[in-house]
C-alpha positions as a Markdown table, in Angstrom:
| # | Residue | x | y | z |
|---|---|---|---|---|
| 1 | Met | 0.0 | 0.0 | 0.0 |
| 2 | Pro | 1.5 | 3.3 | -0.9 |
| 3 | Lys | 2.2 | 5.7 | 2.0 |
| 4 | Arg | 0.7 | 3.3 | 4.5 |
| 5 | Asp | 1.4 | -0.1 | 6.1 |
| 6 | Gly | -1.0 | -2.8 | 7.3 |
| 7 | Ile | -0.4 | -2.1 | 11.0 |
| 8 | Ser | -1.3 | 1.6 | 10.7 |
| 9 | Leu | -4.4 | 0.7 | 8.7 |
| 10 | Tyr | -5.4 | -2.0 | 11.2 |
| 11 | Lys | -4.9 | 0.5 | 14.1 |
| 12 | Glu | -7.0 | 3.1 | 12.3 |
| 13 | Leu | -9.9 | 0.7 | 11.6 |
| 14 | Arg | -9.9 | -0.6 | 15.2 |
| 15 | Ser | -9.7 | 2.9 | 16.7 |
| 16 | Gln | -12.8 | 3.9 | 14.7 |
| 17 | Asn | -14.5 | 0.7 | 15.7 |
| 18 | Leu | -14.8 | -0.3 | 12.1 |
| 19 | Leu | -15.1 | -4.1 | 11.5 |
| 20 | Pro | -14.4 | -4.8 | 15.2 |
| 21 | Thr | -15.0 | -8.6 | 14.9 |
| 22 | Thr | -13.4 | -9.1 | 11.5 |
| 23 | Pro | -10.2 | -11.3 | 11.9 |
| 24 | Val | -7.1 | -9.8 | 10.4 |
| 25 | Ile | -4.2 | -11.8 | 9.0 |
| 26 | Leu | -1.0 | -10.2 | 8.1 |
| 27 | Ile | 1.2 | -11.2 | 5.3 |
| 28 | Thr | 4.6 | -9.8 | 6.2 |
| 29 | Ala | 8.3 | -10.4 | 6.3 |
| 30 | Lys | 8.3 | -9.5 | 10.0 |
| 31 | Ile | 8.2 | -12.9 | 11.5 |
| 32 | Leu | 10.5 | -12.8 | 14.5 |
| 33 | Pro | 8.8 | -14.4 | 17.5 |
| 34 | Ser | 8.8 | -11.0 | 19.3 |
| 35 | Glu | 7.2 | -9.3 | 16.3 |
| 36 | Val | 4.6 | -12.1 | 15.9 |
| 37 | Lys | 3.8 | -11.8 | 19.7 |
| 38 | Gln | 3.4 | -8.0 | 19.3 |
| 39 | Phe | 1.0 | -8.5 | 16.5 |
| 40 | Arg | -1.1 | -11.1 | 18.4 |
| 41 | Asp | -1.1 | -8.8 | 21.5 |
| 42 | Met | -2.6 | -6.1 | 19.2 |
| 43 | Gly | -5.4 | -8.5 | 18.2 |
| 44 | Ile | -4.1 | -9.7 | 14.9 |
| 45 | Ala | -5.5 | -13.2 | 14.2 |
| 46 | Gly | -2.4 | -14.6 | 12.6 |
| 47 | Val | 0.7 | -14.0 | 10.5 |
| 48 | Ile | 1.7 | -15.5 | 7.3 |
| 49 | Ser | 5.3 | -15.0 | 6.2 |
| 50 | Lys | 6.5 | -13.7 | 2.9 |
| 51 | Leu | 7.3 | -15.6 | 0.7 |
| 52 | Phe | 4.4 | -17.9 | 1.2 |
| 53 | Asp | 3.5 | -21.0 | -0.8 |
| 54 | Pro | 0.4 | -20.2 | -2.8 |
| 55 | Thr | -0.6 | -23.8 | -2.9 |
| 56 | Thr | -1.0 | -23.9 | 0.9 |
| 57 | Leu | -2.2 | -20.4 | 1.5 |
| 58 | Ala | -5.9 | -21.4 | 1.9 |
| 59 | Gln | -4.9 | -24.1 | 4.3 |
| 60 | Glu | -2.8 | -21.6 | 6.4 |
| 61 | Ile | -5.6 | -19.1 | 6.5 |
| 62 | Gly | -8.0 | -21.9 | 7.5 |
| 63 | Gln | -5.7 | -23.0 | 10.3 |
| 64 | Ile | -5.5 | -19.4 | 11.6 |
| 65 | Leu | -9.3 | -19.0 | 11.6 |
| 66 | Gly | -9.9 | -22.4 | 13.0 |
| 67 | Trp | -11.7 | -23.8 | 10.0 |
| 68 | Arg | -11.9 | -27.5 | 9.5 |
| 69 | Leu | -10.8 | -28.3 | 6.0 |
């Protein structure tokens, strides 16, 4: 996203109480355990690391959201 990152957008949406129950999954290169913990503490549902495997992306999302596939 030009001039913005996912975290700032997430914070803005949550601060305005927009989509308060919509789970958010980040696709990011920031996957150190401390960073992932920080995201989870913010309420992020899950993190998928770049470069991800497109053939398993749906399965990863399903696991984060607790879907039974």
